[in-house]
N, CA, C and O atoms as a Tinker XYZ file with bonds, in Angstrom:
   308  protein
     1  N     63.910000 -113.871000  184.806000    73     2
     2  CA    62.415000 -113.541000  184.527000    64     1     3
     3  C     61.710000 -114.435000  184.739000    63     2     4     5
     4  O     61.903000 -115.621000  184.475000    81     3
     5  N     60.469000 -113.755000  185.437000    73     3     6
     6  CA    59.462000 -114.462000  186.228000    64     5     7
     7  C     58.037000 -114.490000  185.160000    63     6     8     9
     8  O     57.232000 -113.590000  184.918000    81     7
     9  N     58.088000 -115.522000  184.792000    73     7    10
    10  CA    56.145000 -115.436000  184.081000    64     9    11
    11  C     55.255000 -116.339000  184.753000    63    10    12    13
    12  O     55.375000 -117.564000  184.761000    81    11
    13  N     54.422000 -115.719000  185.275000    73    11    14
    14  CA    53.121000 -116.191000  185.526000    64    13    15
    15  C     51.910000 -116.960000  184.557000    63    14    16    17
    16  O     51.575000 -116.416000  183.505000    81    15
    17  N     51.589000 -117.624000  184.777000    73    15    18
    18  CA    50.580000 -118.738000  183.802000    64    17    19
    19  C     49.518000 -117.915000  183.923000    63    18    20    21
    20  O     49.140000 -117.385000  182.878000    81    19
    21  N     48.762000 -117.590000  185.212000    73    19    22
    22  CA    48.018000 -116.808000  185.697000    64    21    23
    23  C     47.985000 -115.639000  185.163000    63    22    24    25
    24  O     46.796000 -115.374000  184.988000    81    23
    25  N     48.766000 -114.622000  184.737000    73    23    26
    26  CA    48.593000 -113.661000  184.030000    64    25    27
    27  C     48.412000 -113.493000  182.807000    63    26    28    29
    28  O     47.551000 -112.744000  182.346000    81    27
    29  N     49.416000 -114.352000  181.967000    73    27    30
    30  CA    49.017000 -114.746000  180.313000    64    29    31
    31  C     47.511000 -115.569000  180.285000    63    30    32    33
    32  O     46.625000 -115.122000  179.556000    81    31
    33  N     47.362000 -116.314000  180.789000    73    31    34
    34  CA    45.341000 -116.873000  180.954000    64    33    35
    35  C     44.711000 -115.805000  180.805000    63    34    36    37
    36  O     43.795000 -115.760000  179.983000    81    35
    37  N     45.165000 -114.357000  181.804000    73    35    38
    38  CA    44.043000 -113.569000  181.730000    64    37    39
    39  C     44.045000 -112.683000  180.754000    63    38    40    41
    40  O     42.989000 -112.153000  180.406000    81    39
    41  N     45.506000 -112.319000  180.031000    73    39    42
    42  CA    45.316000 -111.327000  179.078000    64    41    43
    43  C     44.804000 -112.586000  177.835000    63    42    44    45
    44  O     45.066000 -111.959000  176.809000    81    43
    45  N     44.569000 -113.160000  177.634000    73    43    46
    46  CA    44.719000 -114.552000  176.756000    64    45    47
    47  C     42.939000 -114.596000  176.431000    63    46    48    49
    48  O     42.319000 -114.712000  175.374000    81    47
    49  N     42.497000 -114.448000  177.836000    73    47    50
    50  CA    41.084000 -114.346000  178.323000    64    49    51
    51  C     40.090000 -113.154000  177.307000    63    50    52    53
    52  O     39.057000 -113.141000  176.637000    81    51
    53  N     41.420000 -112.058000  177.822000    73    51    54
    54  CA    40.818000 -110.437000  177.413000    64    53    55
    55  C     40.961000 -110.268000  176.366000    63    54    56    57
    56  O     40.172000 -109.415000  175.959000    81    55
    57  N     41.922000 -110.841000  175.243000    73    55    58
    58  CA    41.297000 -110.661000  174.273000    64    57    59
    59  C     41.021000 -111.486000  173.564000    63    58    60    61
    60  O     41.124000 -111.253000  172.359000    81    59
    61  N     40.587000 -112.712000  173.988000    73    59    62
    62  CA    39.694000 -113.285000  172.714000    64    61    63
    63  C     38.062000 -112.895000  173.452000    63    62    64    65
    64  O     37.105000 -113.279000  172.779000    81    63
    65  N     37.764000 -112.220000  174.676000    73    63    66
    66  CA    36.717000 -111.669000  175.299000    64    65    67
    67  C     36.533000 -110.625000  174.074000    63    66    68    69
    68  O     35.634000 -110.716000  173.238000    81    67
    69  N     37.674000 -109.475000  174.106000    73    67    70
    70  CA    37.898000 -108.363000  172.976000    64    69    71
    71  C     37.168000 -108.419000  171.492000    63    70    72    73
    72  O     36.361000 -107.814000  170.786000    81    71
    73  N     37.986000 -109.519000  171.524000    73    71    74
    74  CA    37.919000 -109.906000  170.081000    64    73    75
    75  C     35.968000 -110.096000  169.164000    63    74    76    77
    76  O     35.487000 -109.594000  168.149000    81    75
    77  N     35.289000 -111.299000  170.480000    73    75    78
    78  CA    34.231000 -111.629000  170.525000    64    77    79
    79  C     32.983000 -110.327000  170.291000    63    78    80    81
    80  O     32.163000 -110.091000  169.404000    81    79
    81  N     33.408000 -109.581000  171.780000    73    79    82
    82  CA    32.135000 -108.011000  171.733000    64    81    83
    83  C     32.642000 -107.631000  170.525000    63    82    84    85
    84  O     31.820000 -106.994000  169.866000    81    83
    85  N     34.047000 -107.843000  169.822000    73    83    86
    86  CA    34.210000 -106.594000  168.756000    64    85    87
    87  C     33.187000 -107.433000  167.527000    63    86    88    89
    88  O     32.235000 -106.857000  166.999000    81    87
    89  N     33.401000 -108.219000  167.348000    73    87    90
    90  CA    32.095000 -108.630000  166.184000    64    89    91
    91  C     30.596000 -108.641000  166.275000    63    90    92    93
    92  O     29.698000 -108.567000  165.436000    81    91
    93  N     30.644000 -108.789000  167.910000    73    91    94
    94  CA    28.868000 -108.314000  167.575000    64    93    95
    95  C     28.584000 -106.933000  167.718000    63    94    96    97
    96  O     27.532000 -106.477000  167.269000    81    95
    97  N     29.388000 -106.247000  168.277000    73    95    98
    98  CA    29.266000 -104.960000  167.682000    64    97    99
    99  C     29.599000 -104.574000  166.639000    63    98   100   101
   100  O     29.330000 -103.375000  166.566000    81    99
   101  N     30.173000 -105.036000  165.520000    73    99   102
   102  CA    30.285000 -104.523000  164.554000    64   101   103
   103  C     29.019000 -105.302000  163.375000    63   102   104   105
   104  O     28.621000 -104.758000  162.345000    81   103
   105  N     28.682000 -106.354000  163.766000    73   103   106
   106  CA    27.543000 -106.799000  163.074000    64   105   107
   107  C     26.435000 -106.128000  163.849000    63   106   108   109
   108  O     25.737000 -105.475000  163.073000    81   107
   109  N     26.138000 -106.073000  164.750000    73   107   110
   110  CA    25.372000 -105.064000  165.544000    64   109   111
   111  C     24.721000 -103.844000  164.240000    63   110   112   113
   112  O     23.701000 -103.691000  163.569000    81   111
   113  N     26.216000 -103.096000  164.466000    73   111   114
   114  CA    26.344000 -101.864000  163.689000    64   113   115
   115  C     26.159000 -101.928000  162.480000    63   114   116   117
   116  O     25.768000 -100.859000  162.010000    81   115
   117  N     26.363000 -103.351000  161.227000    73   115   118
   118  CA    26.008000 -103.497000  159.978000    64   117   119
   119  C     24.303000 -103.545000  159.973000    63   118   120   121
   120  O     23.671000 -102.947000  159.102000    81   119
   121  N     23.493000 -104.495000  161.282000    73   119   122
   122  CA    21.962000 -105.000000  160.674000    64   121   123
   123  C     21.917000 -103.536000  161.741000    63   122   124   125
   124  O     21.198000 -103.954000  162.649000    81   123
   125  N     22.152000 -102.610000  161.979000    73   123   126
   126  CA    20.975000 -101.269000  162.292000    64   125   127
   127  C     21.285000 -100.123000  160.943000    63   126   128   129
   128  O     20.637000  -99.120000  160.642000    81   127
   129  N     22.662000 -100.772000  160.216000    73   127   130
   130  CA    22.324000  -99.749000  159.076000    64   129   131
   131  C     21.385000 -100.753000  157.980000    63   130   132   133
   132  O     20.585000 -100.151000  157.263000    81   131
   133  N     21.458000 -101.945000  157.875000    73   131   134
   134  CA    20.278000 -102.259000  157.226000    64   133   135
   135  C     19.065000 -102.077000  157.856000    63   134   136   137
   136  O     18.181000 -102.279000  157.023000    81   135
   137  N     18.638000 -101.813000  158.854000    73   135   138
   138  CA    16.973000 -101.563000  159.157000    64   137   139
   139  C     17.020000 -100.014000  158.722000    63   138   140   141
   140  O     16.474000  -99.649000  157.681000    81   139
   141  N     17.587000  -99.270000  159.430000    73   139   142
   142  CA    18.057000  -97.583000  159.041000    64   141   143
   143  C     17.737000  -96.810000  157.910000    63   142   144   145
   144  O     17.071000  -95.775000  157.886000    81   143
   145  N     18.405000  -97.554000  156.738000    73   143   146
   146  CA    19.365000  -96.951000  156.109000    64   145   147
   147  C     17.900000  -97.036000  154.682000    63   146   148   149
   148  O     16.926000  -97.780000  154.797000    81   147
   149  N     18.073000  -96.336000  153.780000    73   147   150
   150  CA    16.777000  -96.063000  152.848000    64   149   151
   151  C     16.206000  -97.103000  151.654000    63   150   152   153
   152  O     17.211000  -97.676000  151.232000    81   151
   153  N     15.573000  -97.365000  151.265000    73   151   154
   154  CA    15.726000  -98.285000  150.224000    64   153   155
   155  C     16.490000  -98.204000  149.143000    63   154   156   157
   156  O     16.769000  -97.020000  148.949000    81   155
   157  N     16.979000  -98.933000  148.314000    73   155   158
   158  CA    17.667000  -98.214000  147.186000    64   157   159
   159  C     17.556000  -97.734000  146.548000    63   158   160   161
   160  O     16.361000  -98.027000  146.531000    81   159
   161  N     17.663000  -96.934000  145.577000    73   159   162
   162  CA    16.819000  -95.841000  145.006000    64   161   163
   163  C     16.790000  -96.316000  143.611000    63   162   164   165
   164  O     16.043000  -95.764000  142.803000    81   163
   165  N     17.547000  -97.297000  143.271000    73   163   166
   166  CA    17.789000  -97.864000  141.773000    64   165   167
   167  C     17.397000  -99.232000  141.432000    63   166   168   169
   168  O     17.703000  -99.822000  140.396000    81   167
   169  N     16.517000  -99.792000  142.639000    73   167   170
   170  CA    15.900000 -101.376000  142.762000    64   169   171
   171  C     14.822000 -100.714000  141.718000    63   170   172   173
   172  O     14.406000  -99.575000  141.503000    81   171
   173  N     14.558000 -102.195000  141.112000    73   171   174
   174  CA    13.238000 -102.012000  140.358000    64   173   175
   175  C     12.048000 -102.212000  141.287000    63   174   176   177
   176  O     12.096000 -103.117000  142.120000    81   175
   177  N     10.874000 -101.338000  141.182000    73   175   178
   178  CA     9.535000 -101.342000  142.288000    64   177   179
   179  C      8.752000 -102.261000  142.119000    63   178   180   181
   180  O      8.677000 -102.704000  140.973000    81   179
   181  N      8.090000 -102.732000  142.945000    73   179   182
   182  CA     7.339000 -103.792000  142.982000    64   181   183
   183  C      6.008000 -103.826000  143.126000    63   182   184   185
   184  O      5.640000 -102.846000  143.774000    81   183
   185  N      5.075000 -104.564000  142.787000    73   183   186
   186  CA     3.475000 -103.811000  142.911000    64   185   187
   187  C      3.217000 -103.494000  141.963000    63   186   188   189
   188  O      3.740000 -104.080000  141.015000    81   187
   189  N      2.024000 -102.106000  141.641000    73   187   190
   190  CA     1.997000 -101.356000  141.281000    64   189   191
   191  C      2.550000 -100.123000  140.696000    63   190   192   193
   192  O      2.061000  -99.487000  139.763000    81   191
   193  N      3.694000  -99.842000  141.393000    73   191   194
   194  CA     4.558000  -98.944000  141.232000    64   193   195
   195  C      4.877000  -99.154000  139.593000    63   194   196   197
   196  O      4.455000 -100.049000  138.861000    81   195
   197  N      6.039000  -97.680000  139.164000    73   195   198
   198  CA     6.701000  -97.500000  137.727000    64   197   199
   199  C      7.842000  -96.294000  138.384000    63   198   200   201
   200  O      7.680000  -95.243000  139.003000    81   199
   201  N      8.661000  -96.805000  138.051000    73   199   202
   202  CA     9.692000  -95.587000  137.629000    64   201   203
   203  C     10.088000  -95.010000  136.825000    63   202   204   205
   204  O     10.825000  -95.417000  135.927000    81   203
   205  N      9.680000  -93.952000  136.985000    73   203   206
   206  CA     9.798000  -92.656000  135.714000    64   205   207
   207  C     11.260000  -92.275000  136.121000    63   206   208   209
   208  O     11.923000  -92.307000  137.157000    81   207
   209  N     11.519000  -91.768000  134.370000    73   207   210
   210  CA    12.717000  -90.874000  133.872000    64   209   211
   211  C     12.420000  -89.829000  133.611000    63   210   212   213
   212  O     11.433000  -89.699000  132.887000    81   211
   213  N     12.963000  -88.924000  133.966000    73   211   214
   214  CA    12.815000  -87.421000  133.164000    64   213   215
   215  C     14.116000  -87.067000  132.282000    63   214   216   217
   216  O     15.251000  -86.884000  132.721000    81   215
   217  N     13.692000  -87.010000  130.930000    73   215   218
   218  CA    14.913000  -87.164000  130.368000    64   217   219
   219  C     15.233000  -85.245000  129.928000    63   218   220   221
   220  O     14.459000  -84.323000  130.185000    81   219
   221  N     16.468000  -85.149000  129.292000    73   219   222
   222  CA    16.695000  -84.105000  129.424000    64   221   223
   223  C     16.395000  -83.441000  127.897000    63   222   224   225
   224  O     16.634000  -83.870000  126.768000    81   223
   225  N     15.656000  -81.994000  128.463000    73   223   226
   226  CA    15.003000  -81.352000  126.680000    64   225   227
   227  C     16.785000  -81.326000  126.126000    63   226   228   229
   228  O     17.870000  -81.461000  126.692000    81   227
   229  N     16.304000  -81.063000  124.671000    73   227   230
   230  CA    17.522000  -81.212000  123.905000    64   229   231
   231  C     18.373000  -79.550000  124.219000    63   230   232   233
   232  O     17.892000  -78.552000  124.754000    81   231
   233  N     19.606000  -79.737000  123.720000    73   231   234
   234  CA    20.456000  -79.110000  124.295000    64   233   235
   235  C     20.542000  -77.958000  122.886000    63   234   236   237
   236  O     20.836000  -78.260000  121.730000    81   235
   237  N     20.228000  -76.750000  123.356000    73   235   238
   238  CA    20.437000  -75.673000  122.325000    64   237   239
   239  C     21.645000  -75.435000  121.801000    63   238   240   241
   240  O     22.268000  -74.403000  122.053000    81   239
   241  N     22.170000  -76.556000  120.871000    73   239   242
   242  CA    23.810000  -76.298000  120.032000    64   241   243
   243  C     23.810000  -75.126000  119.052000    63   242   244   245
   244  O     24.661000  -74.276000  118.789000    81   243
   245  N     22.636000  -75.348000  118.621000    73   243   246
   246  CA    22.673000  -74.094000  117.623000    64   245   247
   247  C     21.954000  -72.528000  117.872000    63   246   248   249
   248  O     21.666000  -71.701000  117.007000    81   247
   249  N     21.802000  -72.449000  119.139000    73   247   250
   250  CA    21.228000  -71.476000  119.125000    64   249   251
   251  C     21.923000  -70.235000  119.781000    63   250   252   253
   252  O     23.085000  -70.136000  119.387000    81   251
   253  N     21.559000  -69.273000  120.653000    73   251   254
   254  CA    22.474000  -67.902000  120.943000    64   253   255
   255  C     23.290000  -67.972000  121.668000    63   254   256   257
   256  O     23.329000  -69.061000  122.242000    81   255
   257  N     23.928000  -67.370000  121.909000    73   255   258
   258  CA    25.215000  -67.793000  123.119000    64   257   259
   259  C     24.435000  -67.538000  124.499000    63   258   260   261
   260  O     24.793000  -68.312000  125.386000    81   259
   261  N     23.413000  -66.585000  124.878000    73   259   262
   262  CA    22.781000  -66.374000  125.953000    64   261   263
   263  C     21.977000  -67.782000  126.369000    63   262   264   265
   264  O     22.064000  -68.289000  127.487000    81   263
   265  N     21.197000  -68.307000  125.293000    73   263   266
   266  CA    20.900000  -69.545000  125.524000    64   265   267
   267  C     21.772000  -70.625000  126.122000    63   266   268   269
   268  O     21.571000  -71.315000  127.122000    81   267
   269  N     23.143000  -70.606000  124.978000    73   267   270
   270  CA    24.263000  -71.664000  125.270000    64   269   271
   271  C     24.331000  -71.431000  126.772000    63   270   272   273
   272  O     24.116000  -72.459000  127.415000    81   271
   273  N     24.568000  -70.376000  127.472000    73   271   274
   274  CA    25.156000  -69.857000  128.840000    64   273   275
   275  C     24.061000  -70.160000  129.323000    63   274   276   277
   276  O     24.131000  -71.064000  130.155000    81   275
   277  N     22.580000  -69.561000  129.032000    73   275   278
   278  CA    21.828000  -70.276000  130.168000    64   277   279
   279  C     21.682000  -71.842000  130.233000    63   278   280   281
   280  O     21.560000  -72.284000  131.376000    81   279
   281  N     21.675000  -72.622000  129.360000    73   279   282
   282  CA    22.210000  -74.021000  129.258000    64   281   283
   283  C     22.553000  -74.633000  130.513000    63   282   284   285
   284  O     22.022000  -75.144000  131.499000    81   283
   285  N     23.989000  -74.275000  129.902000    73   283   286
   286  CA    25.271000  -74.307000  130.979000    64   285   287
   287  C     25.202000  -74.738000  132.573000    63   286   288   289
   288  O     25.566000  -75.669000  133.292000    81   287
   289  N     24.353000  -73.196000  132.697000    73   287   290
   290  CA    24.241000  -72.811000  134.075000    64   289   291
   291  C     23.230000  -73.440000  134.372000    63   290   292   293
   292  O     23.549000  -74.268000  135.225000    81   291
   293  N     22.046000  -73.509000  134.105000    73   291   294
   294  CA    20.943000  -74.403000  134.311000    64   293   295
   295  C     21.484000  -76.108000  134.172000    63   294   296   297
   296  O     20.945000  -76.743000  135.078000    81   295
   297  N     22.140000  -76.765000  133.540000    73   295   298
   298  CA    21.694000  -77.508000  133.810000    64   297   299
   299  C     23.973000  -78.634000  134.178000    63   298   300   301
   300  O     24.395000  -79.579000  134.845000    81   299
   301  N     24.321000  -78.007000  133.584000    73   299   302
   302  CA    26.013000  -78.084000  133.882000    64   301   303
   303  C     26.671000  -78.842000  132.621000    63   302   304   305
   304  O     27.528000  -79.709000  132.453000    81   303
   305  N     25.972000  -78.200000  131.969000    73   303   306
   306  CA    26.972000  -79.688000  130.856000    64   305   307
   307  C     27.159000  -78.512000  129.433000    63   306   308
   308  O     27.725000  -78.876000  128.403000    81   307
């Protein structure tokens, strides 16, 4: 069996080049996601902004069955 040093070097060079380009592509993709993705919705607001939460109204536990069924379909609880 004949082993060519030149072919092994070219294969090694190809693998190294492939790995470097793969890292560049993955880093670029990660950077692009950071640029394009929206701001995290649960982070603390900056400046004069306020974070407002809407509290669910009290559940009609002692109401009639129609109210409880309407509550279930509306809120899923």
